[in-house]
C-alpha positions in Angstrom: -11.2 -3.2 26.5 -7.1 -2.4 26.0 -6.0 0.2 28.7 -2.6 1.0 27.6 0.0 0.0 25.0 0.9 1.0 21.6 -2.6 0.5 19.9 -4.3 2.6 22.4 -1.5 5.4 22.0 -1.4 5.2 18.5 -5.2 5.8 18.5 -5.3 8.4 21.1 -2.2 10.4 18.9 -4.6 10.4 15.8 -7.9 11.3 17.5 -6.1 14.2 18.9 -4.7 15.3 15.8 -7.8 14.9 13.7 -10.3 16.2 16.3 -9.7 20.0 15.8 -10.5 19.8 12.4 -13.6 17.5 13.1 -14.7 20.4 15.0 -14.0 22.9 13.1 -16.2 21.3 10.3 -18.8 20.6 12.7 -22.1 22.2 13.5 -20.8 22.1 17.3 -17.7 20.9 18.9 -17.7 17.2 20.0 -16.2 15.9 23.1 -14.7 12.8 21.1 -13.3 9.9 23.1 -12.3 6.6 22.4 -12.0 2.9 23.4 -9.5 0.3 21.9 -11.3 -3.2 22.0 -9.4 -6.6 22.1 -11.5 -8.2 19.5 -10.0 -10.3 16.5 -12.7 -8.6 14.1 -11.4 -6.2 11.5 -13.9 -3.3 13.0 -14.5 0.0 14.1 -17.5 2.4 15.0 -18.5 5.9 15.8 -21.4 6.7 18.4 -23.2 9.7 17.6 -22.2 11.7 20.8 -18.2 11.5 19.5 -17.3 8.0 20.9 -15.0 5.9 19.0 -13.9 2.5 19.3 -11.5 0.5 17.3 -11.1 -3.0 17.2 -7.6 -4.7 17.4 -8.5 -7.1 14.5 -8.4 -3.9 12.2 -4.9 -2.9 13.3 -3.0 -5.4 10.9 -4.8 -4.0 8.2 -4.4 -0.4 8.8 -1.0 -0.1 10.5 -0.5 2.4 13.3 -0.2 5.4 11.6 -1.7 7.2 7.9 -3.9 4.0 7.5 -5.5 4.1 10.6 -5.7 7.7 10.6 -8.0 7.1 7.2 -10.2 4.7 9.4 -11.0 7.1 12.3 -11.1 10.3 9.7 -13.8 7.7 8.0 -15.8 7.6 11.3 -15.5 11.1 12.6 -16.6 12.0 8.9 -19.8 10.0 9.8 -20.3 11.7 13.2 -20.3 15.6 12.2 -21.9 15.1 9.1 -24.8 13.4 11.4 -25.0 10.2 9.2 -26.1 8.1 12.3 -28.8 10.8 13.1 -30.4 10.1 9.9 -30.7 6.5 10.2 -31.4 5.9 14.3 -35.1 6.4 15.9 -35.2 7.6 19.2 -35.5 4.1 20.8 -31.9 3.3 18.9 -30.6 6.4 20.5 -31.5 5.4 23.9 -29.6 2.1 23.4 -26.9 3.5 22.1 -26.6 5.8 25.0 -26.6 2.8 27.6 -24.3 0.9 25.7 -21.7 4.3 25.3 -22.0 4.9 29.3 -21.3 1.0 29.4 -18.4 1.2 27.0 -16.5 4.4 28.2 -17.6 4.8 31.9 -17.2 1.2 32.9 -15.1 0.0 35.8 -14.4 -3.2 34.0 -16.0 -5.4 36.1 -17.2 -8.8 34.9 -21.0 -7.9 34.3 -20.1 -4.6 32.4 -17.6 -6.6 30.3 -20.5 -8.9 29.5 -22.6 -6.3 28.2 -19.9 -4.6 26.3 -19.3 -7.9 24.4 -23.0 -8.5 23.9 -22.8 -5.1 22.4 -20.2 -5.5 19.9 -22.4 -6.4 17.1 -23.5 -2.6 17.1 -19.9 -2.3 15.6 -21.2 -4.1 12.2 -24.2 -2.2 12.2 -23.0 1.5 13.0 -19.7 1.7 12.4 -17.2 1.1 9.7 -19.2 -1.4 8.1 -22.4 -0.3 9.0 -24.8 -0.1 5.7 -25.0 3.8 5.4 -26.0 4.9 1.7 -23.7 4.8 -0.7 -24.2 8.8 -0.6 -23.2 8.7 3.0 -20.2 6.3 2.7 -18.6 8.6 -0.3 -19.2 11.6 1.7 -17.4 10.0 4.7 -14.7 8.9 2.2 -14.1 12.6 1.3 -14.4 14.6 4.7 -12.2 11.7 6.3 -9.5 12.0 3.3 -9.8 16.1 4.0 -9.7 15.8 7.8 -6.3 13.7 7.2 -4.8 15.9 4.9 -5.4 19.0 7.4 -3.7 16.9 10.0 -0.6 16.1 7.9 -1.4 12.4 7.3 -0.7 11.2 3.9 -4.2 10.8 2.5 -3.1 8.3 -0.5 -3.3 5.6 2.3 -7.1 6.0 2.5 -7.9 4.2 -1.0 -5.3 1.5 0.0 -6.8 0.6 3.5 -10.3 0.5 1.6 -8.7 -1.5 -0.8 -7.3 -4.0 1.4 -10.7 -4.2 3.3 -12.4 -4.8 0.2 -10.0 -7.9 -0.4 -10.5 -9.0 3.1 -14.6 -8.7 2.6 -14.2 -11.5 -0.1 -13.8 -14.1 2.4 -16.3 -12.9 4.8 -20.4 -12.8 4.6 -21.2 -9.8 3.4 -19.4 -7.4 5.3 -19.2 -4.7 2.6 -22.1 -5.6 0.8 -24.1 -2.7 1.0 -21.4 -0.2 0.4 -20.2 1.0 -3.2 -19.1 -1.8 -5.5 -15.3 -2.2 -4.5 -14.2 -0.9 -8.2 -16.8 2.1 -7.7 -15.2 3.0 -4.1 -11.6 3.0 -5.2 -12.5 5.0 -8.6 -14.4 7.8 -5.7 -11.7 7.2 -3.2 -8.9 8.1 -6.0 -10.9 10.9 -7.3 -10.7 12.5 -4.2 -7.0 12.5 -3.9 -6.1 15.9 -5.8 -8.3 17.8 -3.1 -7.0 16.3 -0.2 -3.5 16.7 -1.4 -3.8 20.5 -2.3 -5.6 21.0 1.2 -2.4 19.0 3.0 -0.2 21.4 0.7 -2.2 24.7 2.1 -2.1 23.4 5.5 1.9 23.9 5.3 2.7 20.0 6.0 5.8 19.0 5.3 6.4 17.2 1.7 5.4 13.7 1.2 7.8 11.0 0.3 7.6 8.9 -2.9 4.2 6.8 -3.4 2.9 5.5 -0.2 2.9 1.5 0.1 
C-alpha cells in the first residue's frame, strides 16, 4: 500500500470532491476511505462500507484527474446504489469486513501485507471489473457521470476511459467479459453525456475547454 505521493494525493482529492455528492444521493452518509495499492494490474474496487482501493496499474489508463474521477465515481455509484449488497451473501460480507479491516487499519507488518496481497483477487470479483449485471453497470456508469459533473469534472472523460479499458481487455483473459458489449457500453455512456453536461452547468462549474482528449 502506498502512503504518500502524487497518486495518493490525486485519489484523495477526487474522493474528497465526489464524496459529498455521493452522500447526497445515498440513503445514508458513508465514511469514505481509500487506499492506493502498488499493483500493476489495472483495477479498482469498492467495498459495501465505502472503502475504496485503486491499483497503480490503472493510472496510466485514467490519468490523475478527469479519467480517474470517472473510475472513482463509477465505484462510488456501485456502493450508493447498493449493488454489492445485492450480490453478496452474509458469509461474503464477513469475509469482506475482515479484508477491509486488514487493508485500511493495518500497521503494515509483513503478515498483514501477505493478507492484503492474497486478497487482491477481490478486486477482479468485487470492483470495477466485477461481473455486476449489465443493468448495474449501466446504472453505475450514469450515476458516476452525474457525480463527476456535480463535482465539476469533465464527464466526457468517462466514455474515453472505458473505451481504453475495453481496448486493453482484448489482451487480457475475459477481463470485461461479463460487462455489456463494448459497443453497447460506449453508446450508453455517450447517451448519458447530455444529462451530465446539463448537471455540470447547473452546478455552476467553470466552462469546459474544447473536446476532451
